mmCIF file as gemmi writes it, N, C-alpha and C atoms, coordinates in Angstrom:
data_model
loop_
_atom_site.group_PDB
_atom_site.id
_atom_site.type_symbol
_atom_site.label_atom_id
_atom_site.label_alt_id
_atom_site.label_comp_id
_atom_site.label_asym_id
_atom_site.label_entity_id
_atom_site.label_seq_id
_atom_site.pdbx_PDB_ins_code
_atom_site.Cartn_x
_atom_site.Cartn_y
_atom_site.Cartn_z
_atom_site.occupancy
_atom_site.B_iso_or_equiv
_atom_site.pdbx_formal_charge
_atom_site.auth_seq_id
_atom_site.auth_asym_id
_atom_site.pdbx_PDB_model_num
ATOM 1 N N . UNK Axp A 1 ? 105.346 188.081 134.871 1 0 ? 1 A 1
ATOM 2 C CA . UNK Axp A 1 ? 105.121 188.08 136.522 1 0 ? 1 A 1
ATOM 3 C C . UNK Axp A 1 ? 105.023 189.534 136.627 1 0 ? 1 A 1
ATOM 4 N N . UNK Axp A 2 ? 104.031 189.758 137.425 1 0 ? 2 A 1
ATOM 5 C CA . UNK Axp A 2 ? 103.725 191.069 137.71 1 0 ? 2 A 1
ATOM 6 C C . UNK Axp A 2 ? 103.362 191.295 139.171 1 0 ? 2 A 1
ATOM 7 N N . UNK Axp A 3 ? 103.531 191.924 139.9 1 0 ? 3 A 1
ATOM 8 C CA . UNK Axp A 3 ? 103.266 192.723 141.272 1 0 ? 3 A 1
ATOM 9 C C . UNK Axp A 3 ? 102.454 193.592 141.348 1 0 ? 3 A 1
ATOM 10 N N . UNK Axp A 4 ? 101.215 193.301 141.832 1 0 ? 4 A 1
ATOM 11 C CA . UNK Axp A 4 ? 100.184 194.24 142.111 1 0 ? 4 A 1
ATOM 12 C C . UNK Axp A 4 ? 100.334 194.061 143.167 1 0 ? 4 A 1
ATOM 13 N N . UNK Axp A 5 ? 99.712 195.663 144.264 1 0 ? 5 A 1
ATOM 14 C CA . UNK Axp A 5 ? 99.769 195.699 145.888 1 0 ? 5 A 1
ATOM 15 C C . UNK Axp A 5 ? 98.036 195.342 146.142 1 0 ? 5 A 1
ATOM 16 N N . UNK Axp A 6 ? 97.548 195.084 146.932 1 0 ? 6 A 1
ATOM 17 C CA . UNK Axp A 6 ? 95.914 194.978 146.934 1 0 ? 6 A 1
ATOM 18 C C . UNK Axp A 6 ? 96.486 194.526 148.948 1 0 ? 6 A 1
ATOM 19 N N . UNK Axp A 7 ? 94.483 194.485 148.877 1 0 ? 7 A 1
ATOM 20 C CA . UNK Axp A 7 ? 94.612 194.495 149.815 1 0 ? 7 A 1
ATOM 21 C C . UNK Axp A 7 ? 92.894 193.99 150.322 1 0 ? 7 A 1
ATOM 22 N N . UNK Axp A 8 ? 93.163 192.137 150.289 1 0 ? 8 A 1
ATOM 23 C CA . UNK Axp A 8 ? 91.681 191.769 149.437 1 0 ? 8 A 1
ATOM 24 C C . UNK Axp A 8 ? 90.57 192.361 151.154 1 0 ? 8 A 1
ATOM 25 N N . UNK Axp A 9 ? 91.085 192.297 152.284 1 0 ? 9 A 1
ATOM 26 C CA . UNK Axp A 9 ? 90.16 192.034 153.676 1 0 ? 9 A 1
ATOM 27 C C . UNK Axp A 9 ? 89.088 193.853 152.992 1 0 ? 9 A 1
ATOM 28 N N . UNK Axp A 10 ? 89.735 194.938 152.662 1 0 ? 10 A 1
ATOM 29 C CA . UNK Axp A 10 ? 89.452 196.342 152.878 1 0 ? 10 A 1
ATOM 30 C C . UNK Axp A 10 ? 88.992 196.2 151.39 1 0 ? 10 A 1
ATOM 31 N N . UNK Axp A 11 ? 89.889 195.578 150.328 1 0 ? 11 A 1
ATOM 32 C CA . UNK Axp A 11 ? 88.817 195.497 148.914 1 0 ? 11 A 1
ATOM 33 C C . UNK Axp A 11 ? 89.887 197.178 148.409 1 0 ? 11 A 1
ATOM 34 N N . UNK Axp A 12 ? 90.861 196.869 149.174 1 0 ? 12 A 1
ATOM 35 C CA . UNK Axp A 12 ? 91.505 197.994 148.614 1 0 ? 12 A 1
ATOM 36 C C . UNK Axp A 12 ? 93.411 197.006 146.779 1 0 ? 12 A 1
ATOM 37 N N . UNK Axp A 13 ? 92.166 198.196 145.651 1 0 ? 13 A 1
ATOM 38 C CA . UNK Axp A 13 ? 92.981 197.731 144.378 1 0 ? 13 A 1
ATOM 39 C C . UNK Axp A 13 ? 92.521 195.71 143.856 1 0 ? 13 A 1
ATOM 40 N N . UNK Axp A 14 ? 91.386 195.98 144.437 1 0 ? 14 A 1
ATOM 41 C CA . UNK Axp A 14 ? 90.885 194.865 143.697 1 0 ? 14 A 1
ATOM 42 C C . UNK Axp A 14 ? 90.159 194.842 142.411 1 0 ? 14 A 1
ATOM 43 N N . UNK Axp A 15 ? 88.937 195.645 142.681 1 0 ? 15 A 1
ATOM 44 C CA . UNK Axp A 15 ? 88.34 195.714 141.564 1 0 ? 15 A 1
ATOM 45 C C . UNK Axp A 15 ? 88.407 196.951 141.174 1 0 ? 15 A 1
ATOM 46 N N . UNK Axp A 16 ? 88.711 198.584 141.69 1 0 ? 16 A 1
ATOM 47 C CA . UNK Axp A 16 ? 88.962 199.594 141.087 1 0 ? 16 A 1
ATOM 48 C C . UNK Axp A 16 ? 90.505 199.844 141.715 1 0 ? 16 A 1
ATOM 49 N N . UNK Axp A 17 ? 90.57 200.865 141.382 1 0 ? 17 A 1
ATOM 50 C CA . UNK Axp A 17 ? 92.193 201.244 140.962 1 0 ? 17 A 1
ATOM 51 C C . UNK Axp A 17 ? 92.731 201.962 142.509 1 0 ? 17 A 1
ATOM 52 N N . UNK Axp A 18 ? 93.706 202.128 142.894 1 0 ? 18 A 1
ATOM 53 C CA . UNK Axp A 18 ? 94.308 202.771 144.207 1 0 ? 18 A 1
ATOM 54 C C . UNK Axp A 18 ? 94.184 204.435 143.478 1 0 ? 18 A 1
ATOM 55 N N . UNK Axp A 19 ? 93.909 205.457 143.756 1 0 ? 19 A 1
ATOM 56 C CA . UNK Axp A 19 ? 93.805 207.047 143.545 1 0 ? 19 A 1
ATOM 57 C C . UNK Axp A 19 ? 94.744 207.116 144.407 1 0 ? 19 A 1
ATOM 58 N N . UNK Axp A 20 ? 95.712 208.714 144.129 1 0 ? 20 A 1
ATOM 59 C CA . UNK Axp A 20 ? 96.842 208.71 144.647 1 0 ? 20 A 1
ATOM 60 C C . UNK Axp A 20 ? 97.33 207.973 145.661 1 0 ? 20 A 1
ATOM 61 N N . UNK Axp A 21 ? 98.113 207.618 144.744 1 0 ? 21 A 1
ATOM 62 C CA . UNK Axp A 21 ? 99.419 206.428 145.777 1 0 ? 21 A 1
ATOM 63 C C . UNK Axp A 21 ? 100.65 206.364 144.834 1 0 ? 21 A 1
ATOM 64 N N . UNK Axp A 22 ? 101.687 205.586 144.966 1 0 ? 22 A 1
ATOM 65 C CA . UNK Axp A 22 ? 102.657 205.352 144.699 1 0 ? 22 A 1
ATOM 66 C C . UNK Axp A 22 ? 102.342 204.65 143.567 1 0 ? 22 A 1
ATOM 67 N N . UNK Axp A 23 ? 101.577 203.347 143.463 1 0 ? 23 A 1
ATOM 68 C CA . UNK Axp A 23 ? 101.418 202.593 142.343 1 0 ? 23 A 1
ATOM 69 C C . UNK Axp A 23 ? 100.032 203.315 141.397 1 0 ? 23 A 1
ATOM 70 N N . UNK Axp A 24 ? 100.711 202.583 140.185 1 0 ? 24 A 1
ATOM 71 C CA . UNK Axp A 24 ? 100.534 203.425 138.604 1 0 ? 24 A 1
ATOM 72 C C . UNK Axp A 24 ? 99.727 202.236 137.862 1 0 ? 24 A 1
ATOM 73 N N . UNK Axp A 25 ? 99.627 201.284 138.469 1 0 ? 25 A 1
ATOM 74 C CA . UNK Axp A 25 ? 99.36 200.268 137.455 1 0 ? 25 A 1
ATOM 75 C C . UNK Axp A 25 ? 97.937 199.999 137.25 1 0 ? 25 A 1
ATOM 76 N N . UNK Axp A 26 ? 97.601 198.918 136.963 1 0 ? 26 A 1
ATOM 77 C CA . UNK Axp A 26 ? 95.658 198.695 136.682 1 0 ? 26 A 1
ATOM 78 C C . UNK Axp A 26 ? 95.803 197.68 137.977 1 0 ? 26 A 1
ATOM 79 N N . UNK Axp A 27 ? 94.824 197.523 138.404 1 0 ? 27 A 1
ATOM 80 C CA . UNK Axp A 27 ? 94.291 196.732 139.382 1 0 ? 27 A 1
ATOM 81 C C . UNK Axp A 27 ? 94.33 195.108 139.111 1 0 ? 27 A 1
ATOM 82 N N . UNK Axp A 28 ? 93.881 194.905 140.078 1 0 ? 28 A 1
ATOM 83 C CA . UNK Axp A 28 ? 94.091 193.207 140.407 1 0 ? 28 A 1
ATOM 84 C C . UNK Axp A 28 ? 93.191 192.656 138.52 1 0 ? 28 A 1
ATOM 85 N N . UNK Axp A 29 ? 91.412 193.255 138.711 1 0 ? 29 A 1
ATOM 86 C CA . UNK Axp A 29 ? 90.826 192.516 138.126 1 0 ? 29 A 1
ATOM 87 C C . UNK Axp A 29 ? 90.77 192.8 136.657 1 0 ? 29 A 1
ATOM 88 N N . UNK Axp A 30 ? 91.458 194.273 136.312 1 0 ? 30 A 1
ATOM 89 C CA . UNK Axp A 30 ? 92.044 194.815 135.456 1 0 ? 30 A 1
ATOM 90 C C . UNK Axp A 30 ? 92.955 193.964 134.376 1 0 ? 30 A 1
ATOM 91 N N . UNK Axp A 31 ? 94.21 193.967 135.594 1 0 ? 31 A 1
ATOM 92 C CA . UNK Axp A 31 ? 94.881 192.866 135.211 1 0 ? 31 A 1
ATOM 93 C C . UNK Axp A 31 ? 94.847 191.372 134.399 1 0 ? 31 A 1
ATOM 94 N N . UNK Axp A 32 ? 94.004 191.161 135.757 1 0 ? 32 A 1
ATOM 95 C CA . UNK Axp A 32 ? 93.181 189.56 135.249 1 0 ? 32 A 1
ATOM 96 C C . UNK Axp A 32 ? 92.438 189.511 133.074 1 0 ? 32 A 1
ATOM 97 N N . UNK Axp A 33 ? 92.05 190.786 133.814 1 0 ? 33 A 1
ATOM 98 C CA . UNK Axp A 33 ? 90.635 190.876 132.164 1 0 ? 33 A 1
ATOM 99 C C . UNK Axp A 33 ? 91.605 191.137 131.015 1 0 ? 33 A 1
ATOM 100 N N . UNK Axp A 34 ? 92.925 191.734 130.944 1 0 ? 34 A 1
ATOM 101 C CA . UNK Axp A 34 ? 93.676 192.014 129.88 1 0 ? 34 A 1
ATOM 102 C C . UNK Axp A 34 ? 95.071 190.551 129.324 1 0 ? 34 A 1
ATOM 103 N N . UNK Axp A 35 ? 95.01 189.582 130.415 1 0 ? 35 A 1
ATOM 104 C CA . UNK Axp A 35 ? 95.454 188.354 130.441 1 0 ? 35 A 1
ATOM 105 C C . UNK Axp A 35 ? 95.165 188.064 128.772 1 0 ? 35 A 1
ATOM 106 N N . UNK Axp A 36 ? 97.174 187.546 127.902 1 0 ? 36 A 1
ATOM 107 C CA . UNK Axp A 36 ? 96.563 186.747 126.384 1 0 ? 36 A 1
ATOM 108 C C . UNK Axp A 36 ? 96.911 185.558 126.718 1 0 ? 36 A 1
ATOM 109 N N . UNK Axp A 37 ? 95.59 185.108 126.08 1 0 ? 37 A 1
ATOM 110 C CA . UNK Axp A 37 ? 95.404 183.421 126.255 1 0 ? 37 A 1
ATOM 111 C C . UNK Axp A 37 ? 96.051 182.854 125.448 1 0 ? 37 A 1
ATOM 112 N N . UNK Axp A 38 ? 97.018 181.373 125.458 1 0 ? 38 A 1
ATOM 113 C CA . UNK Axp A 38 ? 97.349 180.949 124.079 1 0 ? 38 A 1
ATOM 114 C C . UNK Axp A 38 ? 95.939 180.693 123.328 1 0 ? 38 A 1
ATOM 115 N N . UNK Axp A 39 ? 96.248 180.589 121.965 1 0 ? 39 A 1
ATOM 116 C CA . UNK Axp A 39 ? 95.349 180.284 120.849 1 0 ? 39 A 1
ATOM 117 C C . UNK Axp A 39 ? 95.307 178.21 121.285 1 0 ? 39 A 1
ATOM 118 N N . UNK Axp A 40 ? 94.22 178.321 120.749 1 0 ? 40 A 1
ATOM 119 C CA . UNK Axp A 40 ? 94.243 176.532 120.666 1 0 ? 40 A 1
ATOM 120 C C . UNK Axp A 40 ? 94.334 175.839 119.219 1 0 ? 40 A 1
ATOM 121 N N . UNK Axp A 41 ? 94.724 174.503 119.151 1 0 ? 41 A 1
ATOM 122 C CA . UNK Axp A 41 ? 95.453 174.204 118.157 1 0 ? 41 A 1
ATOM 123 C C . UNK Axp A 41 ? 94.811 172.812 117.852 1 0 ? 41 A 1
ATOM 124 N N . UNK Axp A 42 ? 93.548 173.284 117.397 1 0 ? 42 A 1
ATOM 125 C CA . UNK Axp A 42 ? 92.746 171.887 116.783 1 0 ? 42 A 1
ATOM 126 C C . UNK Axp A 42 ? 93.671 170.846 116.003 1 0 ? 42 A 1
ATOM 127 N N . UNK Axp A 43 ? 94.568 171.094 115.05 1 0 ? 43 A 1
ATOM 128 C CA . UNK Axp A 43 ? 95.988 170.925 114.699 1 0 ? 43 A 1
ATOM 129 C C . UNK Axp A 43 ? 96.713 169.515 115.143 1 0 ? 43 A 1
ATOM 130 N N . UNK Axp A 44 ? 96.821 170.535 116.758 1 0 ? 44 A 1
ATOM 131 C CA . UNK Axp A 44 ? 98.618 170.063 116.509 1 0 ? 44 A 1
ATOM 132 C C . UNK Axp A 44 ? 98.15 168.776 117.538 1 0 ? 44 A 1
ATOM 133 N N . UNK Axp A 45 ? 99.216 168.87 118.884 1 0 ? 45 A 1
ATOM 134 C CA . UNK Axp A 45 ? 99.381 166.917 119.358 1 0 ? 45 A 1
ATOM 135 C C . UNK Axp A 45 ? 98.219 166.965 120.292 1 0 ? 45 A 1
ATOM 136 N N . UNK Axp A 46 ? 97.009 166.149 120.784 1 0 ? 46 A 1
ATOM 137 C CA . UNK Axp A 46 ? 96.394 165.786 121.382 1 0 ? 46 A 1
ATOM 138 C C . UNK Axp A 46 ? 97.14 165.785 122.938 1 0 ? 46 A 1
ATOM 139 N N . UNK Axp A 47 ? 96.703 166.753 123.366 1 0 ? 47 A 1
ATOM 140 C CA . UNK Axp A 47 ? 97.026 167.327 124.512 1 0 ? 47 A 1
ATOM 141 C C . UNK Axp A 47 ? 95.714 167.736 125.593 1 0 ? 47 A 1
ATOM 142 N N . UNK Axp A 48 ? 95.337 166.81 126.91 1 0 ? 48 A 1
ATOM 143 C CA . UNK Axp A 48 ? 94.171 166.514 127.584 1 0 ? 48 A 1
ATOM 144 C C . UNK Axp A 48 ? 94.635 166.726 129.319 1 0 ? 48 A 1
ATOM 145 N N . UNK Axp A 49 ? 95.228 167.836 129.692 1 0 ? 49 A 1
ATOM 146 C CA . UNK Axp A 49 ? 95.085 167.539 131.508 1 0 ? 49 A 1
ATOM 147 C C . UNK Axp A 49 ? 94.29 166.968 132.149 1 0 ? 49 A 1
ATOM 148 N N . UNK Axp A 50 ? 94.661 165.949 132.776 1 0 ? 50 A 1
ATOM 149 C CA . UNK Axp A 50 ? 93.046 165.216 133.062 1 0 ? 50 A 1
ATOM 150 C C . UNK Axp A 50 ? 93.092 165.97 134.804 1 0 ? 50 A 1
ATOM 151 N N . UNK Axp A 51 ? 91.715 166.139 134.626 1 0 ? 51 A 1
ATOM 152 C CA . UNK Axp A 51 ? 91.018 167.564 135.955 1 0 ? 51 A 1
ATOM 153 C C . UNK Axp A 51 ? 91.184 166.363 136.865 1 0 ? 51 A 1
ATOM 154 N N . UNK Axp A 52 ? 90.186 165.542 136.608 1 0 ? 52 A 1
ATOM 155 C CA . UNK Axp A 52 ? 89.704 164.191 137.942 1 0 ? 52 A 1
ATOM 156 C C . UNK Axp A 52 ? 89.528 163.029 136.99 1 0 ? 52 A 1
ATOM 157 N N . UNK Axp A 53 ? 89.698 161.472 137.587 1 0 ? 53 A 1
ATOM 158 C CA . UNK Axp A 53 ? 89.517 160.643 137.151 1 0 ? 53 A 1
ATOM 159 C C . UNK Axp A 53 ? 88.865 158.905 137.818 1 0 ? 53 A 1
ATOM 160 N N . UNK Axp A 54 ? 88.358 158.648 137.621 1 0 ? 54 A 1
ATOM 161 C CA . UNK Axp A 54 ? 87.617 157.193 138.756 1 0 ? 54 A 1
ATOM 162 C C . UNK Axp A 54 ? 87.957 156.167 137.966 1 0 ? 54 A 1
ATOM 163 N N . UNK Axp A 55 ? 87.265 155.047 138.881 1 0 ? 55 A 1
ATOM 164 C CA . UNK Axp A 55 ? 87.665 153.647 137.918 1 0 ? 55 A 1
ATOM 165 C C . UNK Axp A 55 ? 85.936 153.439 138.969 1 0 ? 55 A 1
ATOM 166 N N . UNK Axp A 56 ? 85.685 152.417 137.265 1 0 ? 56 A 1
ATOM 167 C CA . UNK Axp A 56 ? 83.949 151.863 138.177 1 0 ? 56 A 1
ATOM 168 C C . UNK Axp A 56 ? 83.916 150.641 137.041 1 0 ? 56 A 1
ATOM 169 N N . UNK Axp A 57 ? 83.488 149.279 138.052 1 0 ? 57 A 1
ATOM 170 C CA . UNK Axp A 57 ? 83.227 148.011 137.421 1 0 ? 57 A 1
ATOM 171 C C . UNK Axp A 57 ? 84.24 148.364 136.086 1 0 ? 57 A 1
ATOM 172 N N . UNK Axp A 58 ? 85.852 148.742 136.783 1 0 ? 58 A 1
ATOM 173 C CA . UNK Axp A 58 ? 86.906 148.281 135.897 1 0 ? 58 A 1
ATOM 174 C C . UNK Axp A 58 ? 87.36 149.328 134.678 1 0 ? 58 A 1
ATOM 175 N N . UNK Axp A 59 ? 86.342 150.385 134.182 1 0 ? 59 A 1
ATOM 176 C CA . UNK Axp A 59 ? 86.189 150.694 133.525 1 0 ? 59 A 1
ATOM 177 C C . UNK Axp A 59 ? 86.728 151.988 134.089 1 0 ? 59 A 1
ATOM 178 N N . UNK Axp A 60 ? 88.019 152.961 133.707 1 0 ? 60 A 1
ATOM 179 C CA . UNK Axp A 60 ? 88.759 154.24 133.973 1 0 ? 60 A 1
ATOM 180 C C . UNK Axp A 60 ? 87.677 155.515 133.418 1 0 ? 60 A 1
ATOM 181 N N . UNK Axp A 61 ? 87.686 156.285 133.459 1 0 ? 61 A 1
ATOM 182 C CA . UNK Axp A 61 ? 87.15 157.618 133.32 1 0 ? 61 A 1
ATOM 183 C C . UNK Axp A 61 ? 88.093 158.758 134.175 1 0 ? 61 A 1
ATOM 184 N N . UNK Axp A 62 ? 88.076 159.07 132.735 1 0 ? 62 A 1
ATOM 185 C CA . UNK Axp A 62 ? 88.855 160.263 132.86 1 0 ? 62 A 1
ATOM 186 C C . UNK Axp A 62 ? 88.197 161.903 132.439 1 0 ? 62 A 1
ATOM 187 N N . UNK Axp A 63 ? 88.721 163.061 133.542 1 0 ? 63 A 1
ATOM 188 C CA . UNK Axp A 63 ? 87.586 164.019 132.982 1 0 ? 63 A 1
ATOM 189 C C . UNK Axp A 63 ? 89.082 165.233 132.405 1 0 ? 63 A 1
ATOM 190 N N . UNK Axp A 64 ? 88.897 165.823 131.575 1 0 ? 64 A 1
ATOM 191 C CA . UNK Axp A 64 ? 89.522 166.976 131.46 1 0 ? 64 A 1
ATOM 192 C C . UNK Axp A 64 ? 89.32 167.9 130.757 1 0 ? 64 A 1
ATOM 193 N N . UNK Axp A 65 ? 90.069 168.822 130.161 1 0 ? 65 A 1
ATOM 194 C CA . UNK Axp A 65 ? 89.727 170.009 128.863 1 0 ? 65 A 1
ATOM 195 C C . UNK Axp A 65 ? 90.656 169.76 127.515 1 0 ? 65 A 1
ATOM 196 N N . UNK Axp A 66 ? 90.308 169.574 126.762 1 0 ? 66 A 1
ATOM 197 C CA . UNK Axp A 66 ? 91.196 169.47 126.07 1 0 ? 66 A 1
ATOM 198 C C . UNK Axp A 66 ? 91.606 171.166 125.268 1 0 ? 66 A 1
ATOM 199 N N . UNK Axp A 67 ? 92.996 170.899 124.728 1 0 ? 67 A 1
ATOM 200 C CA . UNK Axp A 67 ? 94.378 172.147 125.272 1 0 ? 67 A 1
ATOM 201 C C . UNK Axp A 67 ? 94.364 172.224 123.717 1 0 ? 67 A 1
ATOM 202 N N . UNK Axp A 68 ? 94.865 170.642 122.848 1 0 ? 68 A 1
ATOM 203 C CA . UNK Axp A 68 ? 95.449 171.049 121.489 1 0 ? 68 A 1
ATOM 204 C C . UNK Axp A 68 ? 94.834 169.871 121.068 1 0 ? 68 A 1
ATOM 205 N N . UNK Axp A 69 ? 94.216 169.292 119.705 1 0 ? 69 A 1
ATOM 206 C CA . UNK Axp A 69 ? 94.096 168.391 119.363 1 0 ? 69 A 1
ATOM 207 C C . UNK Axp A 69 ? 92.625 168.332 118.667 1 0 ? 69 A 1
ATOM 208 N N . UNK Axp A 70 ? 92.485 167.17 118.28 1 0 ? 70 A 1
ATOM 209 C CA . UNK Axp A 70 ? 90.955 166.848 118.641 1 0 ? 70 A 1
ATOM 210 C C . UNK Axp A 70 ? 90.554 165.015 118.935 1 0 ? 70 A 1
ATOM 211 N N . UNK Axp A 71 ? 89.774 165.104 119.624 1 0 ? 71 A 1
ATOM 212 C CA . UNK Axp A 71 ? 89.517 163.957 119.716 1 0 ? 71 A 1
ATOM 213 C C . UNK Axp A 71 ? 88.27 162.687 119.183 1 0 ? 71 A 1
ATOM 214 N N . UNK Axp A 72 ? 88.187 161.951 118.584 1 0 ? 72 A 1
ATOM 215 C CA . UNK Axp A 72 ? 87.035 161.121 118.567 1 0 ? 72 A 1
ATOM 216 C C . UNK Axp A 72 ? 87.387 159.735 118.938 1 0 ? 72 A 1
ATOM 217 N N . UNK Axp A 73 ? 85.538 159.106 119.275 1 0 ? 73 A 1
ATOM 218 C CA . UNK Axp A 73 ? 85.063 157.591 119.346 1 0 ? 73 A 1
ATOM 219 C C . UNK Axp A 73 ? 86.051 157.102 119.352 1 0 ? 73 A 1
ATOM 220 N N . UNK Axp A 74 ? 86.151 155.456 119.514 1 0 ? 74 A 1
ATOM 221 C CA . UNK Axp A 74 ? 87.535 154.879 119.174 1 0 ? 74 A 1
ATOM 222 C C . UNK Axp A 74 ? 89.022 154.913 119.164 1 0 ? 74 A 1
ATOM 223 N N . UNK Axp A 75 ? 88.793 156.378 118.531 1 0 ? 75 A 1
ATOM 224 C CA . UNK Axp A 75 ? 90.528 156.797 118.721 1 0 ? 75 A 1
ATOM 225 C C . UNK Axp A 75 ? 91.322 156.306 119.973 1 0 ? 75 A 1
ATOM 226 N N . UNK Axp A 76 ? 92.475 155.682 119.308 1 0 ? 76 A 1
ATOM 227 C CA . UNK Axp A 76 ? 93.559 154.635 120.41 1 0 ? 76 A 1
ATOM 228 C C . UNK Axp A 76 ? 94.084 156.328 121.484 1 0 ? 76 A 1
ATOM 229 N N . UNK Axp A 77 ? 94.071 156.116 122.294 1 0 ? 77 A 1
ATOM 230 C CA . UNK Axp A 77 ? 95.57 157.268 123.026 1 0 ? 77 A 1
ATOM 231 C C . UNK Axp A 77 ? 96.476 156.751 123.866 1 0 ? 77 A 1
ATOM 232 N N . UNK Axp A 78 ? 97.493 157.767 123.562 1 0 ? 78 A 1
ATOM 233 C CA . UNK Axp A 78 ? 98.502 157.092 125.244 1 0 ? 78 A 1
ATOM 234 C C . UNK Axp A 78 ? 98.643 158.038 126.407 1 0 ? 78 A 1
ATOM 235 N N . UNK Axp A 79 ? 98.45 157.353 127.646 1 0 ? 79 A 1
ATOM 236 C CA . UNK Axp A 79 ? 97.783 158.295 128.87 1 0 ? 79 A 1
ATOM 237 C C . UNK Axp A 79 ? 99.719 158.489 129.185 1 0 ? 79 A 1
ATOM 238 N N . UNK Axp A 80 ? 100.126 159.326 129.55 1 0 ? 80 A 1
ATOM 239 C CA . UNK Axp A 80 ? 101.098 159.785 130.015 1 0 ? 80 A 1
ATOM 240 C C . UNK Axp A 80 ? 101.486 160.107 131.259 1 0 ? 80 A 1
ATOM 241 N N . UNK Axp A 81 ? 102.425 160.146 132.541 1 0 ? 81 A 1
ATOM 242 C CA . UNK Axp A 81 ? 103.702 159.615 132.417 1 0 ? 81 A 1
ATOM 243 C C . UNK Axp A 81 ? 103.627 157.986 132.132 1 0 ? 81 A 1
ATOM 244 N N . UNK Axp A 82 ? 102.388 157.126 131.783 1 0 ? 82 A 1
ATOM 245 C CA . UNK Axp A 82 ? 102.585 155.711 132.24 1 0 ? 82 A 1
ATOM 246 C C . UNK Axp A 82 ? 102.956 155.108 130.891 1 0 ? 82 A 1
ATOM 247 N N . UNK Axp A 83 ? 101.832 155.692 129.867 1 0 ? 83 A 1
ATOM 248 C CA . UNK Axp A 83 ? 102.363 155.425 128.216 1 0 ? 83 A 1
ATOM 249 C C . UNK Axp A 83 ? 101.076 154.301 128.796 1 0 ? 83 A 1
ATOM 250 N N . UNK Axp A 84 ? 100.459 154.053 129.467 1 0 ? 84 A 1
ATOM 251 C CA . UNK Axp A 84 ? 99.391 153.461 128.879 1 0 ? 84 A 1
ATOM 252 C C . UNK Axp A 84 ? 98.7 153.715 128.17 1 0 ? 84 A 1
ATOM 253 N N . UNK Axp A 85 ? 98.13 152.752 127.174 1 0 ? 85 A 1
ATOM 254 C CA . UNK Axp A 85 ? 97.581 152.507 125.986 1 0 ? 85 A 1
ATOM 255 C C . UNK Axp A 85 ? 96.179 151.77 125.965 1 0 ? 85 A 1
ATOM 256 N N . UNK Axp A 86 ? 95.316 153.366 125.665 1 0 ? 86 A 1
ATOM 257 C CA . UNK Axp A 86 ? 93.663 153.367 126.069 1 0 ? 86 A 1
ATOM 258 C C . UNK Axp A 86 ? 92.892 154.048 124.763 1 0 ? 86 A 1
ATOM 259 N N . UNK Axp A 87 ? 91.655 153.801 125.111 1 0 ? 87 A 1
ATOM 260 C CA . UNK Axp A 87 ? 90.226 153.977 123.895 1 0 ? 87 A 1
ATOM 261 C C . UNK Axp A 87 ? 89.379 154.591 123.822 1 0 ? 87 A 1
ATOM 262 N N . UNK Axp A 88 ? 89.041 156.02 122.991 1 0 ? 88 A 1
ATOM 263 C CA . UNK Axp A 88 ? 88.254 156.744 123.648 1 0 ? 88 A 1
ATOM 264 C C . UNK Axp A 88 ? 86.895 156.332 123.19 1 0 ? 88 A 1
ATOM 265 N N . UNK Axp A 89 ? 86.295 155.729 124.385 1 0 ? 89 A 1
ATOM 266 C CA . UNK Axp A 89 ? 85.054 155.003 124.452 1 0 ? 89 A 1
ATOM 267 C C . UNK Axp A 89 ? 83.318 155.975 124.747 1 0 ? 89 A 1
ATOM 268 N N . UNK Axp A 90 ? 83.365 157.504 124.77 1 0 ? 90 A 1
ATOM 269 C CA . UNK Axp A 90 ? 82.56 158.724 124.764 1 0 ? 90 A 1
ATOM 270 C C . UNK Axp A 90 ? 83.034 159.718 124.707 1 0 ? 90 A 1
ATOM 271 N N . UNK Axp A 91 ? 82.542 160.393 124.569 1 0 ? 91 A 1
ATOM 272 C CA . UNK Axp A 91 ? 82.725 162.232 124.087 1 0 ? 91 A 1
ATOM 273 C C . UNK Axp A 91 ? 81.704 162.957 125.652 1 0 ? 91 A 1
ATOM 274 N N . UNK Axp A 92 ? 81.728 163.02 126.591 1 0 ? 92 A 1
ATOM 275 C CA . UNK Axp A 92 ? 80.762 163.993 127.284 1 0 ? 92 A 1
ATOM 276 C C . UNK Axp A 92 ? 81.57 165.71 126.383 1 0 ? 92 A 1
ATOM 277 N N . UNK Axp A 93 ? 80.094 166.93 126.562 1 0 ? 93 A 1
ATOM 278 C CA . UNK Axp A 93 ? 80.298 168.091 126.09 1 0 ? 93 A 1
ATOM 279 C C . UNK Axp A 93 ? 79.839 168.775 127.939 1 0 ? 93 A 1
ATOM 280 N N . UNK Axp A 94 ? 80.664 169.123 128.217 1 0 ? 94 A 1
ATOM 281 C CA . UNK Axp A 94 ? 79.924 169.679 130.163 1 0 ? 94 A 1
ATOM 282 C C . UNK Axp A 94 ? 79.464 171.345 129.492 1 0 ? 94 A 1
ATOM 283 N N . UNK Axp A 95 ? 78.565 172.085 130.008 1 0 ? 95 A 1
ATOM 284 C CA . UNK Axp A 95 ? 77.813 173.345 129.437 1 0 ? 95 A 1
ATOM 285 C C . UNK Axp A 95 ? 77.841 173.745 130.279 1 0 ? 95 A 1
ATOM 286 N N . UNK Axp A 96 ? 78.191 175.395 129.802 1 0 ? 96 A 1
ATOM 287 C CA . UNK Axp A 96 ? 78.428 176.465 130.712 1 0 ? 96 A 1
ATOM 288 C C . UNK Axp A 96 ? 77.588 176.578 131.87 1 0 ? 96 A 1
């Protein structure tokens, strides 16, 4: 955890560093740019945090991003914490 003093109303230390101040660290944008992200592990256990879900005509649709592992169509998966057995019927790829 880092302490970064900023004033978003006056845009102080958000995009550019504070000059001539007691604080000598990075500004908020620099700190976010330098965060090291964890590597994706395609051979690890399947983890997909659910972002959204809905039911339509008895089918459950779940949206999420694959954090580790891989999925294919007709693969059987277990949804936690309820331990529901599901089958992947279709995979959609969201374009950026």
